[in-house]
C-alpha positions in Angstrom: -17.2 -4.5 6.0 -13.5 -5.3 5.2 -11.2 -4.7 8.4 -8.5 -4.9 6.7 -5.6 -2.1 6.9 -5.8 0.3 3.4 -2.7 0.2 1.1 -1.0 2.9 0.9 -1.0 4.3 -3.1 2.4 3.3 -3.6 1.9 0.0 -2.3 -0.9 -0.8 -5.2 1.4 0.6 -7.7 4.5 -1.6 -7.2 2.1 -4.5 -7.4 1.3 -3.3 -11.0 4.7 -2.8 -11.5 5.4 -6.2 -10.2 2.2 -8.0 -12.7 4.9 -8.3 -15.6 8.2 -7.0 -14.5 10.4 -8.4 -17.3 7.9 -6.0 -19.5 8.7 -3.6 -17.1 12.7 -3.5 -17.0 12.5 -3.8 -20.6 10.5 -1.1 -21.0 12.2 1.0 -18.2 15.8 0.2 -19.3 14.9 1.8 -22.9 13.2 5.0 -21.5 16.2 5.6 -19.2 18.4 5.7 -22.4 15.8 7.7 -23.5 16.2 10.2 -20.8 20.0 9.3 -21.2 20.9 9.6 -24.7 21.0 13.7 -24.3 24.3 13.3 -22.2 26.3 13.0 -25.0 24.9 15.3 -27.9 25.6 18.1 -24.8 28.9 16.9 -24.3 29.4 17.3 -27.9 28.4 20.2 -28.1 31.0 22.1 -25.7 33.7 20.5 -27.9 31.8 22.6 -30.7 32.0 25.5 -29.4 35.7 24.6 -28.0 36.5 24.4 -30.9 35.4 26.9 -32.5 37.3 29.0 -29.8 40.8 26.6 -29.6 40.0 25.7 -26.9 39.2 21.7 -27.9 40.7 18.8 -26.2 39.7 16.2 -28.7 40.5 17.0 -32.0 38.1 16.7 -34.4 36.7 19.1 -37.0 33.5 20.2 -36.7 32.2 19.2 -39.7 32.8 15.4 -37.9 31.6 16.3 -35.0 28.6 17.6 -37.0 28.0 13.7 -38.5 28.2 12.7 -34.8 25.6 15.0 -33.2 23.4 13.4 -36.5 24.7 9.9 -35.7 23.7 10.4 -32.6 20.0 11.1 -33.2 19.4 8.1 -35.7 20.2 5.9 -32.8 18.3 8.0 -30.0 15.0 7.6 -32.6 15.4 4.1 -32.7 15.7 3.3 -29.4 12.1 5.8 -29.1 10.7 3.9 -30.8 11.4 1.3 -29.4 10.7 2.5 -26.3 6.9 3.4 -27.7 6.2 0.3 -28.4 7.1 -1.5 -24.9 4.9 1.6 -23.8 2.3 0.4 -25.3 2.2 -2.8 -24.5 3.0 -2.4 -20.8 0.5 0.5 -20.8 -2.2 -1.8 -22.2 -1.6 -4.2 -19.6 -2.3 -2.2 -16.5 -5.6 -1.4 -18.2 -6.5 -4.7 -18.9 -5.5 -6.0 -15.4 -7.3 -3.4 -13.8 -10.6 -3.8 -15.9 -10.7 -7.4 -15.8 -9.8 -6.9 -11.4 -13.3 -4.7 -11.7 -15.4 -6.5 -13.4 -14.5 -9.7 -12.1 -15.3 -8.1 -8.7 -18.5 -7.1 -10.0 -19.2 -10.3 -11.0 -18.7 -12.2 -7.9 -20.8 -9.5 -5.8 -23.6 -9.7 -7.5 -25.9 -7.1 -5.1 -28.6 -5.5 -6.9 -26.7 -3.0 -8.6 -23.0 -1.3 -7.9 -23.3 1.2 -5.3 -20.9 4.2 -3.8 -20.9 6.4 -1.0 -20.4 9.3 -0.6 -20.6 11.5 2.0 -22.9 9.1 3.8 -25.5 8.6 1.4 -25.4 5.3 -0.9 -26.0 6.2 -4.1 -27.0 3.1 -7.2 -24.4 3.3 -9.7 -25.9 3.0 -13.4 -24.4 1.7 -16.0 -24.2 4.6 -17.8 -22.1 5.8 -14.8 -19.8 2.6 -14.6 -17.8 3.5 -17.8 -16.4 6.2 -16.3 -15.1 4.3 -14.0 -13.4 1.4 -16.5 -12.3 3.9 -19.1 -11.1 7.4 -17.3 -9.9 5.6 -13.7 -8.1 2.6 -15.7 -5.9 5.6 -17.6 -5.6 7.3 -14.7 -3.8 5.0 -13.1 -2.5 3.7 -16.0 -0.5 7.6 -16.3 0.9 7.2 -12.9 1.9 3.3 -13.6 3.7 4.7 -17.6 5.2 7.8 -15.9 7.2 5.7 -13.3 9.7 4.6 -15.9 9.8 7.7 -17.6 10.6 9.7 -13.9 13.2 7.3 -13.1 15.2 7.9 -16.5 15.2 11.3 -15.9 16.1 10.8 -12.1 18.9 9.0 -13.4 20.3 11.3 -16.2 18.9 14.4 -13.9 21.8 12.8 -11.9 24.6 12.4 -14.6 24.0 15.9 -15.2 24.2 17.5 -11.6 27.9 15.8 -12.1 28.3 17.6 -14.7 26.9 21.0 -13.0 28.6 20.4 -10.0 32.2 19.6 -11.9 31.6 23.1 -13.7 30.6 25.1 -10.9 29.2 24.1 -7.1 28.1 27.6 -6.3 25.9 28.0 -10.1 24.5 24.1 -9.1 23.6 24.6 -4.7 20.5 27.0 -6.8 19.6 25.1 -9.4 17.8 22.5 -6.1 15.6 26.2 -5.3 12.5 24.9 -7.4 12.3 21.9 -6.2 12.2 22.8 -2.9 8.8 25.0 -4.0 7.6 22.4 -6.0 7.1 20.0 -2.8 5.9 22.6 -0.1 3.3 23.7 -3.5 2.2 19.6 -3.7 2.1 19.5 -0.3 -0.5 22.4 0.1 -2.4 21.9 -2.7 -2.6 18.0 -2.0 -6.2 18.5 -0.7 -7.8 20.8 -3.2 -6.4 18.6 -6.2 -8.1 15.5 -4.7 -11.6 17.8 -4.4 -11.3 19.0 -8.3 -10.6 15.6 -9.4 -13.6 13.7 -8.0 -15.4 16.4 -8.9 -14.8 16.0 -12.3 -15.3 12.4 -12.2 -18.3 12.1 -10.8 -19.8 15.0 -13.0 -17.9 13.0 -16.1 -19.4 9.9 -14.4 -23.3 11.8 -14.4 -22.7 12.7 -18.3 -22.1 9.0 -19.7 -25.2 7.2 -16.6 -27.9 9.5 -18.1 -26.7 8.8 -21.7 -26.6 5.2 -21.3 -30.6 6.3 -19.8 -32.1 7.7 -22.8 -30.4 5.3 -25.0 -31.3 2.4 -22.9 -35.5 4.5 -23.0 -35.8 6.2 -26.5 -39.6 4.7 -27.2 -40.1 5.6 -23.6 -39.5 9.4 -23.5 -40.7 9.3 -27.0 -44.0 8.1 -25.1 -44.5 10.6 -23.3 -43.4 13.4 -25.3 -40.6 14.1 -22.5 -38.4 14.6 -25.6 -37.4 18.6 -24.2 -37.2 17.9 -20.5 -34.7 14.9 -20.8 -32.6 17.2 -23.2 -32.9 20.3 -20.7 -31.7 17.8 -18.2 -28.6 16.5 -20.0 -27.3 20.1 -21.1 -27.5 20.9 -17.3 -25.4 17.8 -16.4 -23.2 18.9 -19.0 -22.8 22.3 -18.3 -22.2 21.1 -13.9 -19.7 18.7 -16.3 -18.1 21.8 -17.9 -17.8 23.5 -15.1 -16.2 21.2 -12.4 -14.0 20.3 -16.1 -12.8 23.8 -16.2 -12.1 24.4 -12.5 -9.9 21.6 -12.6 -7.9 22.5 -15.9 -8.0 26.3 -14.4 -6.3 24.3 -11.0 -3.5 22.2 -12.6 -2.4 25.0 -15.3 -2.1 27.1 -12.1 0.1 25.0 -11.0 2.2 23.8 -14.0 2.6 27.1 -14.4 3.8 27.6 -11.3 6.6 24.9 -11.4 7.5 26.4 -14.7 7.9 29.6 -13.3 9.6 29.2 -10.7 12.0 26.6 -13.2 12.4 30.1 -14.8 13.6 31.8 -11.6 15.9 29.0 -10.6 17.2 29.2 -14.1 17.2 33.2 -13.4 19.5 33.8 -11.0 21.8 30.7 -12.6 22.3 33.2 -15.7 23.2 36.0 -13.6 25.3 34.0 -11.3 27.4 32.8 -15.0 27.9 36.1 -15.7 29.0 37.8 -13.0 31.5 34.6 -12.5 32.7 34.6 -16.3 33.1 38.9 -16.1 35.4 38.4 -12.5 38.3 37.5 -12.0 38.9 34.1 -10.9 38.4 31.1 -11.8 37.1 31.9 -15.2 34.0 30.0 -17.5 34.5 29.4 -21.4 31.8 29.6 -23.6 31.7 25.6 -23.8 31.2 25.3 -20.0 29.0 27.8 -20.1 27.3 25.4 -23.5 27.5 22.7 -21.6 25.9 24.1 -17.8 22.9 24.9 -19.7 22.6 22.4 -22.3 22.7 20.1 -18.7 20.3 22.9 -17.1 17.3 21.8 -19.2 17.9 18.8 -18.5 17.9 19.2 -14.7 15.4 21.8 -13.8 13.1 19.6 -16.7 13.3 16.3 -14.2 12.0 18.9 -11.4 8.8 19.7 -14.0 8.5 16.5 -14.4 8.3 15.5 -10.4 6.2 18.0 -9.6 3.5 16.3 -12.7 4.3 13.6 -10.9 3.3 14.1 -7.6 -0.1 15.7 -9.1 -1.3 13.1 -10.7 0.2 10.6 -8.4 -3.2 12.7 -5.8 -5.5 11.9 -9.2 -4.2 8.2 -9.2 -5.2 8.1 -5.8 -9.1 9.4 -6.0 -9.1 6.7 -8.7 -8.1 3.7 -6.8 -11.0 5.0 -4.2 -13.1 5.7 -6.7 -12.6 2.2 -7.9 -12.8 0.8 -4.8 -16.4 2.2 -3.7 -17.8 0.5 -6.8 -17.1 -3.0 -5.1 -17.3 -2.2 -1.9 -16.6 -4.4 1.1 -13.6 -5.9 -1.0 -9.6 -4.5 -0.8 -8.3 -1.9 -2.9 -5.1 -4.7 -2.7 -7.9 -6.6 -5.8 -7.6 -4.5 -7.7 -4.3 -5.5 -8.4 -4.5 -8.9 -8.0 -2.3 -10.5 -10.4 -5.3 -12.5 -12.7 -4.7 -14.4 -16.2 -5.0 -12.4 -19.2 -6.3 -13.7 -22.2 -4.7 -10.7 -24.9 -3.8 -11.7 -28.4 0.2 -11.5 -29.1 1.8 -9.2 -31.2 1.0 -10.7 -34.2 -3.1 -10.6 -33.8 -3.1 -14.3 -33.1 -5.4 -15.1 -29.9 -4.0 -17.0 -27.0 -5.6 -20.3 -25.7 -8.8 -19.0 -23.7 -9.4 -21.6 -20.6 -11.6 -24.4 -20.9 -15.4 -22.7 -19.1 -16.2 -25.0 -15.7 -19.0 -26.7 -16.4 -21.3 -27.3 -12.9 -21.7 -30.4 -11.6 -24.7 -31.4 -9.5 -23.8 -33.3 -5.8 -26.6 -35.1 -3.3 -27.0 -32.1 -1.4 -27.8 -29.8 -4.6 -30.9 -32.4 -4.6 -33.5 -30.4 -3.4 -36.2 -31.6 -0.8 -37.5 -28.8 0.7 -37.0 -24.3 0.8 -37.6 -23.1 4.1 -37.8 -19.0 4.0 -38.3 -17.6 7.7 -39.0 -14.2 8.9 -36.8 -12.9 5.5 -36.4 -8.5 5.8 -34.9 -6.2 3.1 -36.4 -2.3 3.7 -34.8 -0.2 0.9 -31.8 2.2 2.6 -34.2 5.8 2.8 -37.2 4.3 3.1 -40.0 2.6 4.6 -40.7 0.2 0.7 -39.0 -3.8 1.0 -40.4 -6.8 2.4 -40.9 -7.3 6.2 -41.0 -10.5 8.2 -41.9 -13.1 5.0 -41.8 -16.9 6.0 -43.2 -19.3 3.8 -41.3 -23.1 3.1 -41.6 -24.9 -0.4 -41.9 -28.7 -1.2 -40.0 -30.5 -4.0 -41.8 -30.7 -7.4 -44.4 -27.8 -6.0 -45.4 -24.6 -7.9 -45.2 -21.3 -5.7 -47.0 -18.5 -7.2 -46.3 -15.2 -5.6 -49.0 -12.8 -6.3 -50.6 -9.2 -5.1 -50.4 -5.4 -6.6 -47.6 -3.4 -8.6 -45.2 -2.6 -5.4 -46.4 -4.9 -3.1 -42.8 -6.7 -2.4 -43.2 -9.6 -4.8 -39.7 -9.0 -7.5 -37.9 -7.9 -3.8 -38.8 -10.9 -2.5 -37.3 -13.5 -5.4 -34.1 -10.8 -5.1 -33.3 -11.1 -1.9 -34.3 -14.9 -1.9 -31.6 -15.5 -4.8 -28.6 -13.0 -2.9 -29.2 -9.8 -5.0 -30.3 -8.1 -2.6 -28.9 -8.4 1.1 -31.2 -9.8 4.1 -31.0 -7.6 6.9 -33.5 -10.2 9.1 -34.1 -13.8 8.3 -33.0 -17.2 7.8 -33.0 -19.7 4.5 -32.8 -23.8 4.6 -32.2 -25.2 1.8 -33.2 -28.9 2.9 -33.2 -28.3 6.7 -29.7 -26.4 6.3 -28.9 -23.0 6.6 -27.8 -20.8 3.4 -25.5 -18.4 5.0 -24.4 -16.9 1.7 -27.6 -17.1 -1.8 -25.6 -15.3 -3.7 -23.3 -18.1 -4.5 -25.8 -21.3 -3.7 -28.5 -20.0 -6.3 -26.5 -20.9 -8.8 -26.9 -23.4 -11.6 -27.7 -26.4 -10.7 -29.3 -25.6 -7.6 -30.9 -22.7 -8.9 -31.5 -20.6 -11.8 -33.1 -17.2 -12.5 -35.1 -15.0 -15.1 -36.2 -11.4 -14.0 -38.5 -9.5 -15.8 -37.0 -8.0 -18.3 -35.1 -10.7 -19.8 -31.0 -10.2 -20.3 -29.9 -11.5 -23.8 -26.7 -10.7 -25.6 -26.0 -9.6 -28.6 -24.9 -12.8 -29.6 -26.5 -16.0 -31.2 -29.7 -17.8 -29.6 -27.1 -21.1 -29.5 -24.7 -18.5 -28.0 -27.7 -17.1 -25.3 -29.3 -20.7 -24.3 -25.5 -21.9 -23.4 -23.5 -19.4 -22.6 -20.0 -21.7 -22.5 -21.8 -24.6 -21.2 -21.2 -28.0 -23.0 -24.5 -29.2 -24.4 -25.5 -31.9 -27.0 -27.8 -30.2 -30.4 -31.0 -32.9 -28.9 -30.3 -31.8 -25.5 -30.8 -27.8 -26.8 -33.7 -29.3 -29.3 -35.7 -30.1 -25.4 -35.2 -26.8 -23.8 -36.7 -25.7 -27.3 -39.3 -27.8 -26.9 -40.4 -27.0 -23.5 -40.2 -23.2 -23.7 -42.2 -23.7 -26.7 -39.5 -22.2 -29.2 -39.5 -25.2 -31.4 -42.2 -23.1 -34.0 -40.6 -20.0 -33.9 -37.1 -21.4 -34.4 -38.5 -23.1 -37.6 -39.5 -19.7 -39.4 -35.6 -18.4 -39.3 -33.2 -18.7 -41.7 -30.3 -19.4 -39.6 -31.9 -21.1 -37.5 -29.8 -21.4 -33.6 -27.4 -19.3 -35.8 -29.7 -16.3 -35.6 -28.3 -13.4 -34.5 -31.0 -12.1 -31.7 -29.4 -7.9 -31.9 -28.6 -5.4 -28.9 -30.3 -6.9 -25.4 -32.7 -9.4 -28.3 -34.3 -6.3 -30.0 -34.4 -8.4 -33.2 -36.9 -10.6 -31.6 -40.1 -10.3 -29.8 -41.3 -9.8 -26.2 -43.0 -12.7 -26.0 -39.9 -14.9 -28.1 -36.8 -13.1 -25.1 -39.2 -15.0 -22.3 -38.6 -18.6 -24.1 -35.5 -18.2 -25.1 -34.2 -17.1 -21.4 -36.8 -19.8 -20.4 -34.9 -22.3 -22.7 -32.0 -21.0 -20.4 -32.8 -21.8 -18.0 -34.3 -25.6 -18.9 -31.4 -26.5 -20.6 -29.6 -26.0 -17.2 -32.0 -28.2 -15.4 -31.7 -26.3 -12.0 -33.8 -28.1 -9.3 -35.2 -24.5 -8.7 -36.9 -22.3 -11.4 -37.4 -18.5 -10.6 -39.8 -16.8 -13.0 -40.6 -12.9 -12.0 -43.8 -12.9 -14.5 -42.4 -15.1 -17.3 -45.6 -15.3 -19.3 -46.3 -11.3 -18.7 -45.7 -11.7 -22.9 -47.4 -14.7 -23.8 -50.7 -15.8 -25.4 -53.0 -18.2 -23.2 -52.1 -20.7 -25.5 -48.6 -20.4 -25.6 -48.8 -19.7 -21.8 -50.6 -23.3 -21.4 -48.2 -24.9 -23.7 -45.4 -23.6 -21.5 -46.6 -24.7 -17.8 -48.3 -28.3 -19.4 -44.1 -29.1 -20.9 -42.9 -27.8 -17.6 -44.7 -29.7 -15.2 -45.6 -33.2 -17.5 -47.9 -35.7 -16.3 -47.6 -38.1 -13.8 -47.6 -40.6 -15.6 -44.7 -39.2 -18.3 -42.5 -38.2 -14.6 -40.9 -41.5 -15.3 -39.5 -40.7 -17.9 -38.0 -38.0 -16.7 -35.4 -37.6 -14.2 -35.6 -34.0 -13.7 -38.2 -32.8 -11.7 -38.1 -28.7 -11.1 -39.3 -26.7 -8.4 -41.4 -23.4 -9.1 -41.0 -20.0 -7.6 -43.2 -17.9 -9.7 -44.3 -14.1 -9.8 -47.5 -13.6 -11.6 -51.6 -12.9 -11.9 -52.0 -15.2 -14.7 -55.1 -16.9 -13.1 -54.0 -20.3 -15.4 -50.6 -20.2 -13.1 -52.6 -19.5 -10.0 -55.1 -21.9 -10.5 -52.0 -24.9 -11.5 -49.9 -23.6 -8.4 -49.9 -26.1 -5.2 -49.2 -23.0 -2.6 -50.1 -19.1 -3.1 -48.6 -16.3 -1.7 -50.5 -13.2 -1.6 -48.5 -9.6 -0.4 -49.4 -6.8 0.0 -47.5 -3.6 1.8 -44.7 -5.8 1.5 -46.2 -8.7 3.7 -47.3 -11.7 3.4 -51.7 -11.3 3.4 -52.7 -14.6 2.8 -51.5 -17.9 1.8 -52.6 -21.5 0.2 -54.4 -22.5 -1.8 -56.5 -21.5 -5.1 -59.6 -23.0 -3.8 -58.1 -22.1 -0.3 -57.6 -17.9 -1.0 -60.3 -17.3 -3.8 -63.4 -19.7 -2.2 -62.1 -17.5 1.2 -62.8 -14.0 -0.6 -65.9 -15.2 -2.6 -67.6 -16.4 0.6 -66.7 -12.5 2.1 
């Protein structure tokens, strides 16, 4: 667990601002001008009314004042346009940086699936739910950063306006601060409820996006089970819950906004009453121009106060978003979310920046596998008694080890635990006698490659799915495809390696997906190949060809410097007979261990 002190909300915002300081400064200057530009029209309006009462100081005609006002408004429009351009650029950068860093952390922390902790209960986050973190929470923080320059511009202009108000009448100006005091008090007392409603609405939205992702990913299963009505009813229930939480939050935000506006209106009303008394009194009189200027500038001061109230509420929402995003990558500091990493974005002309070279995996002497030993490995899923307990075995270089057993016996869990996709609770893993402290970063090419029960393919070409950025020749690709028994399938495809496989490989059969995933492993020539029931969708002939090509005859091994070691989950007799070692799992434990002859001759004897 990360013991570093949690950074303050404003510190995180400051790091985002510092990411592109020049752009932020330019954007802030534009918005200071945008917020301050109305000062000059206010002075012109005072001169216009003073001109009508023959109290003008500039001597300009009403027509000249109107023309000057129009020119200032045209300049104001140009500045607004420029400000919108810089604001859009800066918003996009902040949003992209947050999403980049969040995704980067998820890649660096490949534990089974992203988890969040809610009320001391650990909950798995679905792919659909993650969308709300990347979309809603990133945009919420982006809004908070964007508002800083706008509120700052309003604040600078408000100070200028306050100076004008004080020059007109000090007594009336004092009442301007009453709404601000009230707003600060309201935000302070409502902080807990603001965060509570924001968390509830975000969680409800995440549930809806989560079930949508699961529905679209399981359409066939839902139809086969005839569960359309139940699924839709559950979806409606989640939508109703989301609507209720969103209505509560919207209502509360509306009450806050209304309270802020009403306090401003109340303060304005008191000031107007006082102004009328002063204009009718026998003391210093307010001219009509002075009164018009006071009311004109009063609007911008009170508007700033309203903006401050909204900004304070928005900041509480952003705090919730930071907390949610940090919970998704538990164990990492929130500083990671705002780290100044390089982004490769298109410029204003749509030109793509040069992407960095993809680092190619390199193999050193210590990577060559001689033996892999697992000692007393244990993992129990939180809140259950399911998992694997006290697993020990050893694998030698060039051997085939098969893990088998009934459904639910812990076979896949054992593989994921070994590879670091689950955090081990007890036990050790040794590579050539050296203990592996971080298996999740160690068991990667060129040391190891893994294909799960359902291979993960992307909506790209066969070539891109096999290489995934790796730099290999056509001959290397052909060799890998041949080992995967895919050469005949490739010959039937018009586009050959440029064939698009569709979303999640939907254009390929189950067996083709498995063999493409196998080719992706083979081309990397890892020391350890880990298969989770790879040949389950293959016919017997193709399966025999696949294993025979992986383990070439001893007379041919001299021609092939790569000697793979395999750890496989399988039930297939052909694989079990070929195995050098079979591990039989039962209820999360190793029930038997030995060769095919040792295990099955023992069963026949019994």
